[in-house]
C-alpha positions in Angstrom: 31.4 3.8 -22.9 34.9 3.3 -21.4 35.5 1.4 -18.2 36.7 4.6 -16.5 33.5 6.4 -17.6 31.4 3.6 -16.1 33.4 3.9 -12.9 32.8 7.7 -12.8 29.1 7.3 -13.6 28.5 4.7 -10.9 30.9 6.1 -8.2 28.0 7.1 -5.9 26.6 3.5 -6.1 30.1 2.0 -5.7 30.6 3.9 -2.4 27.3 2.4 -1.1 28.2 -1.1 -2.5 31.6 -1.1 -0.7 29.7 -0.9 2.6 27.4 -3.7 1.4 30.4 -5.9 0.5 31.7 -5.4 4.0 28.4 -6.1 5.8 26.5 -8.5 3.6 28.5 -11.7 4.4 27.6 -11.4 8.0 24.1 -9.9 7.9 22.6 -12.1 5.1 24.6 -15.1 4.2 25.9 -16.0 7.7 29.4 -16.5 8.9 29.7 -20.0 7.6 28.5 -19.1 4.1 30.9 -16.2 3.9 33.9 -18.4 4.9 32.8 -21.1 2.4 34.2 -24.6 2.2 38.0 -25.1 2.2 37.8 -27.0 -1.1 35.7 -24.3 -2.8 37.2 -22.3 -5.7 38.6 -18.9 -5.1 37.6 -15.9 -7.4 40.3 -13.6 -6.1 42.9 -13.0 -3.3 43.5 -9.6 -1.6 46.7 -9.3 0.4 46.7 -13.1 0.8 43.0 -13.2 1.9 40.8 -15.4 -0.3 37.4 -14.4 -1.7 35.4 -17.5 -2.3 33.5 -17.9 -5.5 30.1 -18.5 -3.7 30.4 -15.2 -1.9 31.3 -13.4 -5.1 28.3 -15.0 -6.9 25.9 -14.0 -4.2 26.9 -10.3 -4.0 27.3 -10.2 -7.8 23.7 -11.5 -8.3 22.3 -9.0 -5.7 24.1 -5.9 -7.0 24.8 -6.2 -10.7 21.5 -4.7 -11.8 22.5 -1.4 -10.0 25.0 -0.7 -12.9 22.6 0.0 -15.8 23.5 -0.1 -19.5 22.9 -2.3 -22.5 23.6 -6.0 -22.4 26.1 -6.8 -25.2 29.1 -8.9 -24.4 31.6 -6.1 -24.1 29.5 -4.1 -21.6 28.6 -7.3 -19.7 32.4 -7.8 -19.2 32.8 -4.2 -18.0 30.0 -4.7 -15.5 31.7 -7.8 -14.1 35.0 -5.9 -13.9 33.4 -3.0 -12.0 31.7 -5.4 -9.5 34.8 -7.4 -9.1 36.7 -4.2 -8.1 33.9 -3.4 -5.6 34.2 -6.8 -4.0 38.0 -6.4 -3.8 37.7 -2.9 -2.3 35.3 -4.3 0.3 37.9 -7.0 1.2 40.7 -4.4 1.3 38.8 -2.3 3.8 37.8 -5.4 5.8 41.4 -6.5 5.9 42.7 -3.1 7.0 40.2 -3.0 10.0 41.0 -6.6 11.0 44.8 -5.9 10.9 44.3 -2.9 13.3 42.6 -5.2 15.9 39.3 -3.3 16.5 37.1 -5.0 19.1 33.4 -4.8 19.6 31.7 -6.4 22.7 28.6 -8.6 22.5 26.8 -6.1 24.7 27.3 -3.4 22.1 26.3 -5.7 19.3 23.0 -6.6 21.2 22.4 -2.9 21.8 22.8 -2.2 18.1 20.3 -5.0 17.2 17.7 -3.7 19.7 17.9 -0.2 18.1 17.7 -1.5 14.5 14.4 -0.6 12.8 14.4 -4.2 11.4 13.7 -5.6 14.9 11.4 -3.0 16.4 7.6 -2.9 16.3 5.4 0.0 15.1 5.9 1.6 18.6 9.6 1.6 18.2 10.1 -1.2 20.9 12.4 -4.1 20.4 10.6 -7.3 19.2 12.6 -10.5 19.9 10.3 -12.4 17.5 11.4 -10.3 14.6 15.0 -11.0 15.5 14.4 -14.8 15.8 12.7 -14.8 12.3 15.7 -13.0 10.8 18.1 -15.5 12.4 16.2 -18.4 10.9 16.0 -16.8 7.5 19.8 -16.3 7.6 20.2 -20.0 8.5 22.2 -19.0 11.5 22.4 -19.4 15.2 21.9 -16.7 17.8 25.6 -16.6 18.7 26.6 -16.5 15.0 24.2 -13.7 14.3 25.4 -11.7 17.3 29.0 -12.2 16.1 27.9 -11.1 12.7 26.5 -7.8 14.1 29.7 -7.2 16.1 31.7 -7.7 12.9 29.4 -5.3 11.0 29.9 -2.6 13.7 33.7 -3.3 13.7 33.9 -3.0 9.9 31.9 0.3 9.5 32.2 2.3 12.8 35.9 3.0 12.8 35.9 4.4 9.3 32.7 6.4 9.7 33.8 7.9 13.0 37.4 8.5 12.0 36.5 10.3 8.8 33.8 12.3 10.6 36.3 13.4 13.2 39.0 14.4 10.7 36.9 16.2 8.1 37.0 20.0 8.3 36.1 23.1 6.4 37.6 26.6 6.6 35.6 29.8 7.4 36.6 31.2 4.0 35.1 28.2 2.2 31.8 28.7 4.2 31.8 32.5 3.5 32.3 31.9 -0.2 29.4 29.4 -0.2 27.2 31.8 1.8 27.9 34.6 -0.7 27.1 32.3 -3.6 23.7 31.2 -2.3 22.7 34.7 -1.3 23.8 36.5 -4.4 20.9 38.3 -6.2 20.5 38.7 -9.9 18.2 40.8 -12.2 17.4 39.5 -15.7 15.2 39.6 -18.8 13.9 36.6 -20.9 12.0 35.8 -24.0 10.4 32.4 -24.8 10.8 31.1 -28.4 8.1 28.4 -29.0 8.4 25.4 -31.2 4.7 25.7 -32.2 5.6 28.9 -34.1 7.8 27.0 -36.5 5.7 23.8 -37.1 4.4 25.1 -40.5 7.9 26.0 -41.7 9.2 22.5 -41.0 8.9 20.6 -44.3 9.7 16.8 -44.4 10.1 14.8 -47.7 9.3 11.2 -48.4 13.0 10.5 -49.0 13.9 11.9 -45.6 11.3 9.6 -43.9 12.6 6.5 -45.7 16.2 7.4 -44.9 15.4 7.8 -41.2 13.5 4.5 -41.2 16.5 2.7 -42.7 19.1 4.4 -40.4 17.1 3.9 -37.2 15.5 0.5 -37.9 16.2 -0.6 -34.3 13.7 2.0 -33.1 10.9 0.4 -35.1 11.1 -3.2 -33.9 8.1 -5.1 -32.6 8.0 -6.6 -29.1 9.9 -9.5 -27.5 7.8 -12.6 -27.3 8.6 -15.3 -24.8 7.4 -18.7 -23.5 8.2 -19.3 -19.9 8.8 -22.4 -17.8 7.7 -21.7 -14.3 7.1 -23.0 -10.8 4.3 -21.6 -8.7 4.9 -22.0 -4.9 1.6 -21.2 -3.1 -0.5 -22.7 -0.3 -2.3 -24.8 -2.9 0.8 -26.1 -4.7 2.7 -27.1 -1.5 -0.4 -28.1 0.4 1.1 -31.6 1.2 4.0 -29.8 3.0 1.9 -27.6 5.2 0.4 -30.1 7.6 -3.1 -28.5 7.6 -5.2 -31.6 8.5 -9.0 -31.9 9.0 -8.4 -32.5 12.7 -6.5 -29.2 13.0 -9.3 -27.4 11.1 -12.0 -28.8 13.5 -9.9 -28.0 16.6 -9.4 -24.4 15.4 -13.2 -24.1 14.8 -14.0 -25.3 18.3 -11.5 -23.1 20.0 -12.6 -20.1 18.1 -16.4 -20.7 18.1 -17.1 -17.1 19.2 -15.6 -15.9 15.9 -18.2 -17.9 14.0 -21.2 -16.9 16.0 -23.5 -14.1 14.8 -24.1 -11.9 17.9 -27.7 -11.4 19.2 -29.3 -8.1 18.2 -32.2 -6.3 19.9 -34.3 -3.5 18.4 -35.2 -0.9 21.0 -37.2 2.3 21.4 -36.5 4.9 24.0 -37.9 7.9 25.9 -35.1 10.2 27.0 -35.6 12.7 29.8 -32.6 14.9 30.3 -30.8 16.6 33.2 -30.1 20.3 32.6 -30.1 23.7 34.2 -33.9 23.7 34.6 -34.3 20.0 35.5 -32.5 18.1 38.3 -32.1 14.3 38.3 -34.9 14.1 40.9 -37.4 16.0 38.6 -36.3 13.9 35.6 -37.0 10.7 37.6 -40.4 12.0 38.6 -41.3 12.7 35.0 -40.1 9.3 34.0 -42.2 7.7 36.7 -45.2 9.6 35.3 -44.5 8.2 31.8 -44.1 4.6 33.2 -47.5 5.0 34.8 -49.1 6.1 31.6 -47.6 3.1 29.8 -49.1 0.8 32.5 -52.4 2.5 31.9 -52.2 1.4 28.3 -51.0 4.5 26.5 -48.9 4.0 23.4 -45.0 4.1 23.7 -44.8 5.7 20.3 -47.1 8.6 21.4 -45.4 9.1 24.7 -42.0 9.2 23.0 -43.1 12.0 20.7 -44.6 13.9 23.7 -41.9 13.4 26.3 -38.5 12.3 24.8 -35.9 15.0 24.4 -34.0 13.1 21.7 -35.8 14.6 18.7 -34.0 12.3 16.2 -35.7 9.2 17.8 -38.8 10.9 19.2 -40.1 11.8 15.7 -39.9 8.1 14.9 -41.8 6.9 17.9 -38.6 6.5 20.0 -37.1 3.9 17.6 -33.3 3.8 17.9 -32.7 0.7 15.8 -30.8 -2.5 16.6 -28.2 -2.8 19.3 -25.8 -5.8 19.0 -24.4 -7.7 21.9 -20.9 -6.6 21.1 -21.8 -3.0 20.2 -19.2 -0.7 21.8 -20.8 2.5 20.5 -23.7 2.6 23.1 -23.2 3.8 26.7 -22.4 0.8 29.0 -25.2 1.5 31.4 -27.7 1.8 28.6 -26.3 -1.4 26.9 -26.7 -3.3 30.1 -30.3 -2.2 30.4 -31.1 -3.2 26.8 -29.9 -6.7 27.4 -31.6 -7.0 30.8 -35.1 -6.9 29.1 -36.4 -10.4 29.0 -38.8 -10.5 26.1 -40.2 -8.5 23.1 -42.7 -5.8 24.1 -41.3 -5.5 27.7 -40.3 -2.1 29.0 -37.3 -1.5 31.2 -37.2 0.2 34.6 -36.1 3.8 34.7 -32.3 3.8 33.8 -30.1 6.6 34.9 -27.1 7.5 32.8 -24.8 9.8 34.9 -24.5 13.3 33.7 -27.1 12.9 30.9 -30.5 11.9 32.3 -32.8 9.0 32.5 -34.1 6.5 29.9 -37.2 4.3 29.5 -36.5 1.4 27.0 -38.7 -1.0 25.2 -37.6 -4.0 23.2 -39.5 -4.3 19.9 -37.6 -7.1 18.1 -35.0 -9.7 18.8 -32.6 -11.5 16.4 -31.0 -14.4 18.2 -27.3 -15.2 17.8 -26.5 -18.1 15.4 -23.5 -20.3 15.4 -22.3 -21.0 11.8 -22.0 -24.7 11.0 -18.5 -26.1 10.6 -19.0 -27.1 6.9 -19.9 -23.5 6.1 -16.8 -22.0 7.6 -14.3 -24.8 7.0 -13.1 -23.3 3.7 -12.4 -20.0 5.5 -10.5 -21.7 8.3 -8.5 -23.8 5.8 -7.4 -20.7 3.9 -6.3 -19.0 7.1 -4.4 -21.9 8.5 -2.9 -22.7 5.1 -1.7 -19.1 4.6 -0.2 -19.1 8.1 1.6 -22.4 7.5 2.7 -21.3 4.1 4.4 -18.2 5.5 6.3 -20.4 8.0 7.2 -22.8 5.2 8.6 -20.0 3.1 10.5 -18.6 6.1 12.1 -22.0 6.7 12.8 -23.0 3.1 13.3 -19.8 1.1 17.1 -19.9 1.2 17.2 -23.5 0.1 14.7 -22.9 -2.7 16.7 -19.9 -4.0 20.0 -21.9 -3.8 18.5 -24.9 -5.6 17.2 -22.6 -8.3 20.5 -20.8 -8.7 22.4 -24.1 -9.0 19.9 -26.0 -11.1 21.2 -26.5 -14.7 18.1 -28.4 -15.9 15.4 -26.7 -18.1 12.5 -27.5 -15.7 13.6 -26.7 -12.1 14.3 -30.3 -11.3 16.0 -29.5 -8.0 13.2 -27.2 -6.8 10.6 -29.9 -7.8 12.5 -32.4 -5.7 12.5 -30.1 -2.7 8.9 -28.7 -2.9 7.0 -31.4 -4.8 5.8 -28.8 -7.3 6.2 -29.6 -11.0 7.2 -27.0 -13.6 4.7 -25.7 -16.1 5.0 -23.9 -19.4 3.1 -20.7 -20.5 1.9 -19.9 -23.9 3.3 -16.9 -25.9 3.6 -13.8 -23.7 4.2 -10.3 -25.1 6.3 -7.8 -23.2 3.6 -5.1 -23.1 0.7 -7.5 -22.1 -0.8 -7.9 -18.7 -2.2 -11.4 -19.3 -1.3 -14.8 -17.8 1.8 -14.6 -15.6 2.5 -11.1 -16.9 -0.4 -9.8 -14.8 2.2 -9.8 -12.1 4.5 -6.9 -12.9 7.4 -8.4 -10.9 7.2 -11.7 -12.9 7.3 -9.7 -16.1 10.2 -7.6 -14.9 12.2 -10.7 -13.9 11.6 -12.4 -17.3 13.2 -9.5 -19.1 16.2 -9.1 -16.9 19.7 -9.7 -18.4 20.1 -12.9 -16.3 16.9 -14.6 -17.4 16.4 -13.3 -21.0 19.9 -13.3 -22.3 22.0 -15.5 -20.0 19.4 -18.3 -19.8 19.5 -18.5 -16.0 16.7 -19.2 -13.6 15.1 -16.1 -12.0 15.3 -15.3 -8.3 12.3 -16.2 -6.2 9.6 -13.7 -7.1 7.1 -12.6 -4.4 3.6 -11.6 -5.5 0.3 -10.9 -3.7 2.1 -9.7 -0.6 3.7 -13.1 0.0 0.6 -15.0 -0.9 2.5 -16.9 -3.6 6.0 -17.1 -5.2 7.3 -17.8 -8.7 10.5 -19.0 -10.3 10.7 -18.5 -14.1 13.1 -19.3 -16.9 12.9 -18.7 -20.7 11.7 -21.7 -22.7 11.5 -19.8 -26.0 12.5 -16.2 -27.0 11.5 -14.6 -30.3 13.3 -11.4 -30.9 11.5 -8.3 -32.1 10.9 -8.0 -35.9 11.1 -4.8 -37.9 7.7 -3.1 -38.4 6.6 -2.4 -42.0 7.5 1.1 -43.3 3.8 1.9 -44.1 2.9 1.2 -40.4 5.4 3.7 -39.0 5.6 6.3 -41.8 3.3 8.8 -40.3 4.9 8.7 -36.9 8.4 9.2 -38.4 7.1 12.2 -40.5 5.7 13.8 -37.3 9.0 13.1 -35.4 11.1 14.7 -38.2 8.7 17.6 -38.4 9.1 18.2 -34.7 12.9 17.8 -34.9 13.1 20.4 -37.7 10.8 22.8 -35.8 13.0 22.5 -32.8 16.1 23.2 -34.9 14.4 26.3 -36.3 13.5 27.4 -32.8 17.0 27.0 -31.6 18.3 28.9 -34.6 15.9 31.8 -33.9 17.1 31.9 -30.3 20.8 32.0 -31.4 20.1 34.8 -33.8 18.5 36.9 -31.0 21.5 36.1 -28.8 23.9 37.3 -31.5 21.9 40.5 -32.1 22.1 41.3 -28.3 25.8 40.5 -28.2 26.2 42.9 -31.2 24.5 45.6 -29.0 21.3 45.6 -31.1 19.4 46.4 -27.9 16.2 47.4 -29.6 15.4 43.7 -29.8 14.9 43.8 -26.0 11.8 45.8 -26.5 10.2 43.0 -28.5 8.6 40.3 -26.3 11.2 40.3 -23.4 9.9 40.2 -19.8 11.9 41.7 -16.9 12.4 40.1 -13.5 13.7 42.1 -10.6 16.5 40.9 -8.3 16.0 37.4 -6.9 18.1 35.0 -4.8 19.1 31.8 -6.4 17.4 29.5 -3.9 14.1 31.3 -4.4 12.3 29.5 -7.2 10.0 31.9 -9.0 7.0 30.2 -10.7 7.6 32.1 -14.0 9.1 31.2 -16.3 10.8 28.1 -14.9 13.5 26.7 -12.6 15.8 25.9 -15.5 15.8 29.5 -16.6 16.7 30.7 -13.1 19.5 28.1 -13.1 20.9 29.7 -16.3 20.6 33.2 -14.8 22.9 32.1 -11.9 25.2 30.3 -14.3 25.9 33.2 -16.6 29.0 35.3 -15.8 28.4 38.8 -14.5 28.4 41.2 -17.5 31.2 43.7 -18.0 30.3 47.3 -18.0 28.5 48.3 -21.2 28.2 44.6 -22.2 25.4 42.0 -22.0 25.7 38.5 -20.6 23.3 36.3 -22.7 22.4 32.6 -22.6 20.0 30.2 -24.2 18.0 27.5 -22.3 16.4 24.7 -24.2 13.7 22.8 -22.4 12.4 19.3 -23.0 9.6 20.4 -25.3 12.1 22.1 -27.6 11.0 25.6 -26.6 14.0 28.0 -26.0 14.4 30.9 -23.6 16.8 33.7 -24.4 18.1 34.9 -21.1 19.8 38.3 -20.5 21.6 39.0 -17.2 21.1 42.7 -16.3 22.7 43.0 -12.9 24.3 41.3 -9.9 24.1 42.2 -6.2 26.7 40.5 -3.9 26.1 39.5 -0.3 28.1 42.0 1.7 30.5 41.5 4.7 27.9 43.2 7.0 25.2 40.7 5.8 27.6 37.8 6.4 28.1 38.9 10.0 24.4 39.2 10.5 23.8 35.7 9.2 26.3 33.7 11.4 23.7 30.9 11.8 23.8 30.3 8.1 27.6 30.3 8.1 27.7 27.5 10.7 25.2 25.5 8.6 27.3 25.9 5.4 30.4 24.7 7.3 28.5 21.5 8.3 27.4 21.0 4.7 30.9 21.2 3.4 32.2 18.8 6.1 29.4 16.3 5.3 30.2 16.3 1.6 33.9 15.9 2.3 33.3 12.8 4.4 31.5 11.1 1.5 34.4 11.8 -0.8 36.9 10.7 1.9 35.1 7.3 2.3 35.4 6.5 -1.4 39.0 7.8 -1.6 40.0 5.7 1.4 38.7 2.5 -0.1 40.2 3.4 -3.4 43.7 4.0 -1.9 43.6 0.6 -0.1 42.6 -1.1 -3.3 45.4 0.5 -5.3 48.1 -0.5 -2.8 46.8 -4.0 -2.3 48.3 -7.2 -3.8 45.4 -8.5 -5.9 45.1 -11.7 -7.9 42.0 -12.4 -9.9 41.0 -15.8 -11.3 40.2 -14.5 -14.8 39.0 -17.9 -16.1 36.5 -18.3 -13.3 35.3 -14.7 -13.7 34.6 -15.2 -17.4 32.3 -18.1 -16.5 30.1 -16.0 -14.3 27.0 -14.8 -16.2 
């Protein structure tokens, strides 16, 4: 792949990355880290402005995986060149804005931060604690962070607003687009299936061996690695977390209610309702009659079945089960009455619940609340406080850990061990497809097989697992490259692959023969298996046969009079569709007038797409006219 081809392939990402290059120094690394030390080496200069090597390494490490291709030396050099150009374009845009003296007030910067989704809670309100955490993570001060946000606005707002204001589209462009999307087409199609040619596809032993020899790289086993790693977790950095026994006991005492089982009471009820036929006075009279019967020794169970209007509990002798002290589901008046009963077997006075009726309650059992002993809950408290302290430890030390790992040239994370007190360990053999050991964490596995770690021998970035419950750093200790699988092991799969390939070729050939017959006006073939579809609009996706066939219908040129416009669509399965365009209906001038709302919408779409192209073109023009010097030797050393 040529360097120009890589540029073209990644141009959409490059446009995004240029904005990142402008904003990242201020938002992530802090103003001091962007400026670098005066004695620090320079990777490039743009119109006399220096780009420090530390800044380049940071943005290079963050963004290089966004340009995806194989990892041989030549392509790695291409990747570095593309990313170098992106950094330089970012500096060129930054320099142009600085030279034009744009100014952003601190009030506007603060307003921008308050509206950012990064610093608002789930209700959309500004949360100053989130902002404070971010400032600490960036190893910055409040004033520096505010200045960084002002710079971010200054370096993006003028270009965005300027291009939005200057982009335009003509009415003719919009009319053309409107005609295009509303054009209707009529067509016929026939599906040619691969399965119909499977039996005709013959593969020889010689063909299988030849394919195996010519495509040996497709039949390699798996990479095998041994890793050196550091696990940073509440357990491994416990000595740094200051979670003492005194703090655990103090937390237990101040949260004793959390560790207390609430009292529960089992109650039975007799419910007498208020309704159209029974006033509250009559309900109370009936309740008083029931109370008297209870005093006379009659059974609560029997009276509940005879008098209670709540059939669900009445059929069970009035039993409504246990009610906990903190139960929020029960009516407050009723709850208060339940917990006013003094002993098991006692019956409450008549209790009125407004709008419903009256209750008579009886406590039939009581389970007292129990305070869990400190030794029982100590492990729970320790885990909670350790996790909380661990999150704060990571927030305060994450940047330093990552920097130490990036700069560490030892084979056992010596700098990180010195900082955290955690010693490196080695794994056994790990296979790429396995989910055992450290590879049960997919992000750890992914990091181990990145270009940086596997091929360049660098330490990984800090890998978060279990939602921040622990972190890992890994590096390759041993790497065994994949070995070629024996021919006997893969013979059958190659035979099936070649059989499918031949069947697909025969399918395509059959489709091409049909296309040729139609082009030669042998139209009787259209009576054999072709299906007809009436006029449809391109944006209407019909379920049959498929969207790709409809795309081909609207790609084919309109047929000349007495001629046929024919195409072939090959889908992923290898099946082919022969598509015949039978007619075209244009969107008329009257229809355009009747759809002015669509016209305005299309003009907006054209302007929006133009702005994206202008952004990239603007950065590119500044880059091409800039005076650029690149430290090639220093660039070669960057892995």
